[in-house]
C-alpha angles and dihedrals in degrees: 000000000000090000092055091047092050091050091049093050092045091054092048089057096045100046129059115234117254094251095163091067109094089204093061107114091224091052090051091049093049094046096047098034088225134108120265114216118202112192090184127022105221132190089255090057091052092047089055091049098058143009095194108108094211092049092045091055091049091047090061084081090077097041110124093027128106130246147183121208117196130183119245105226135187122178089346090304119122110231096176142301137275122214126201116192129194113202125220141095095268105006125197110262121243111263126218094266092052090048089053090051090050091050090051092050091050091049091053090048089052091053090049091051090048092052091047091051092047090049091053092048091050091047091050090050093051092046092051091049092048094048092046089057092054122074119262090212125026119226121227144168129251112284095025129088123201134193133171138198129195121185120180123221116259093241119067090215092064100042099121144177104288112154146155137196138196123194127178107223095186138329094297107027130072126192112216128186140171129183148160125217115218119252129023143261125028097340091056092046091050092049090047091053093050094051096041096051092044089051092050091054094048094044091056088057090058094242113179111254099249092044090049093054090047090053091049091050091050089048093055092052092045092057093043099244115161099187113096125223129207116217141175112196126180145158120230114209107204097196099041093038091225126145109203106195140181124183134207107191097330126133119241120295119252122224128194113205129212091269090059097252115141119209140156117262117250114245130203092200137041118254113267120245119274113273113272097027102097132010093219096046113147127215131194133203121220127187117223119194110222128202119245118285095021122175120213116211119187122182143156133248095266086076095066112006118100130187112262093006126118111251092233089061091055092045092052091048089052092048092051092046090049091053093049103044120096113224115203109126113036097214093047092045092051091052093046093050091049091048093047099048107023101028124202096290102055118182089206138032118275124206119182129184125180126189118184132191112229104219147095132309134020119335124246116209124213119190132191125199126209124203111206118194103024140024113272121257091222107076101168 
């Protein structure tokens, strides 16, 4: 009956097979690498399959039937076994053609498992590379706290070049950058590393933001790299409460004021092209006066972009989330923002960087968005 079948399947899922019993058909199939054909499932066969009383009682449902058990192989390694059971008392045995079909199905399953395992190994390698290229601890200046979050995409093929950087220029100024190299996988990680380390070197020399992006653009053309990179780079002056920013392919920055309202900053100039797009690309720096106790939040497009969705929808969702979230502890706030907007099964990388003034009064939050694989449609 259907109820008996459901109980049998439920017990299969809840109890581990008795793999230490050499008489178990699956153990025989795995050890020999050959199919095991059971013309008649006897009580002895079921006893060998499980030592769990509840499961044994449920397995009585298939007693008297026939079965074929075939090993699931990948690169000559047995990954497991697949059992096909035909019910009936007695049931017709599996013939040679049916056994061949079962072997073919198991072989296809083995290839699928192998690809999945390879995918996970590749993903782990990319994630380790990406994390190694980002700082374990973020530097800061007195009166400012900084935290960062990086979450890789679930698929190895879309792990990209999301990155961030923080450089103290002196005792009161902090250089902050976020970017996303076009593409995915190792090429994107390599491009990310080139740009990030070049930016770190220039930032330590106190290069003005627009000049720094111009130098990075020249550098990419000098080394012959054809993958573009989007970047927002700025310098936060703790004492003057000024955010001096230059953009290369980024959408407008979002600021949340002391009354909780989130809005896009007003710009006097268009965003410059992403780095690596045009040799003669021009970049501009604009100073933005921030209220006391501001919090800078920089993040990449994986936080708001969704497949098949208009970008303005994602930006509005981000703006509303930004208005609603309470920011008290930087680390907790970073995690909550990532959870709320990207979730735990991100289709794209997410990089998140938060810099918070430590002072009096309500906090103002400033957010920057990074588009990864194409220039943004919002250029003001």
